[in-house]
N, C-alpha and C positions, 0 to 999 in steps of 0.2 A: 267138889267145884258147880259154879252154878251153868248150864247150858244158855248160850245166848242162841237166838232164833238164827237160820239161816241168813248171813247177806249183811250181817254184823259186825263182823270180824275184816279187818286190812290186812296186808301182810306188814308185819311190822320190822321195823329193821335189827339183824339179829348180829350186827358187827359193825366195827368203823375202819375195819385193814384195811378196806381195799385192795383183797389180791387181784388184780386186773389181768387180765391174760388176753392175748392175741388168737383166734383160733380162727381157720381154713376152711370155707365154704364150699363149694363148685370154684375154687377159684378166686374167691373174695374173701377179704379179711373184717372179724367184729371181733370187738371188746367184748369183753366177759370179765363179771364182778363172780368170783366164786366163794368169796366171803361175806357178803354183809347183808344179803337177802337170801328168800328160800330162790326167787327166780333168777338168774345167771344174766338175762340179757339176750337170750336168743332159745326160743325154745324150737327143740329138736322136734318135735313134732310136726313142727312145717316146714323141715327142710324139704318135702317132695314138692309142697307147695309152692316155696317159695325159685324153686328151677321151673315151675310151671311159669309162674308170673314171668319169669326170667327170656323166657322161652317165648312166651307172649307179648312182649311190653314192646315191638318194634313200633316208631313210630306213630307212638301212643299215648293218650294224655293220661296220668294217672293217677288215681288218687288213693291216699293211704290211711284209711280211717281206724281212731286206735290205737297209733302208729307204733307204741312202746317205742323201742330203740332202732326203729327204722328198716330193720333188715329188708323186709319187702319193698323201699324203695332202692336202697342198695340193689338189688334184684333186677328191679325193672329200669334204675340207670344202666346197670351193665349190660344189658338187654336191648339198650336204646330207645328209653322211650323218651317221646320228646319233651315231653312235660310231666310234670310232678309235684302232687302237692301232698303233704306228710301231716296231718293232725292226731296232736296227742293235747291232752290237758298239761301235762307233766311239764315243769321245766326242765326236770333232773331228764326227763324222757329223751324231751327235742333235743337239750345237748349233745346227751350220749346218740341218736340220730345221726348229729352233724356229723358228731366224730365219726362215726360208721362210715356217715357219706364220705368224709378226707380221706380215711382210711385205706380209699380204694380212689383217691384221684378224685371225687367230684365234688365240687363247688354250690352252694345254695345261689338262688338267682330272681328274676322277674321270673323264668320260666320251671324254674324246680327250688318250691318253698318249703321251708320249716316251720310250721305254724302252732304257737301254743293257745292251745284255745278247748273251750268243753268241744266236746266233739256235735252232742245234741244240740247244742245252740248253732255250732256250726252250721250244720246240717241242715237246721231249722232256716238261716236265713244264705245258706247257699245258693251260688247262681254259677252255672256252665256246666258244660257238659263232660264225662270223661266215657273212655272207651274202653277203661280195665278197671274197676274199682276193688281193694281188699278191705274188706269190713268184716273186723274179727274183735267185735267185742268182749269186754269182761262181761261174767255173769252178772255180778253187781258193781257199784259202786255208790258210796256216802260220802264222797270228798265233798270237801264245805266248797269248793273254789267252782263246782259245781253247782247250777240255780234249783234244779232238783235230783234226787236221788234216781239212779239205773238202775232196772234190774231186769234180764234180758227177757226172764220166763212174762213178763207185764209187759215190756216193752219193747220186744223184738218187731212183733208187726207195726207199728208206727216208724222204725225204724227203719225196715227195711224198704214201702213203702215211699219214703220222705230220700232213701239213697236210691231205689231204682228210679228215681223222677231225676236224679241226676247224671243216666246214663244217654248215653248218644245214640240215636235210632242204630239199629245195625249189631 
């Protein structure tokens, strides 16, 4: 078995049975897929952080980058966020985020957008100010849809500096 360099692998599909369940977290509902991938749609280690976003989001403009299935956005909406922008490269994850929002009675509109885009390109071109930003990048991404390969150890400084430029004063 040949060892591949760090960052060369992506999660591969494990099956296609789509064992979907709805789970409850802090009174909110999320769709999880227990069979098809290693990741189920809801990272449990972020449970406390999602609750914190909910408690701090009231009246704020919230940006969720590398949004995955939109769980941080759902919590922000439940906490009364004035606006949300949810950005992820994957059509699958953007659709999943929209389903999670809908499961909780939230619609997308001009003030609450789900954007399918390369997060690095989006951040580079972004304008606007946000009072709360969730930035949870992967360790690496070598998706062919991106204009470049992303490695958090190499690219984190640029990403943090650019994201800080999107924060509103205060």
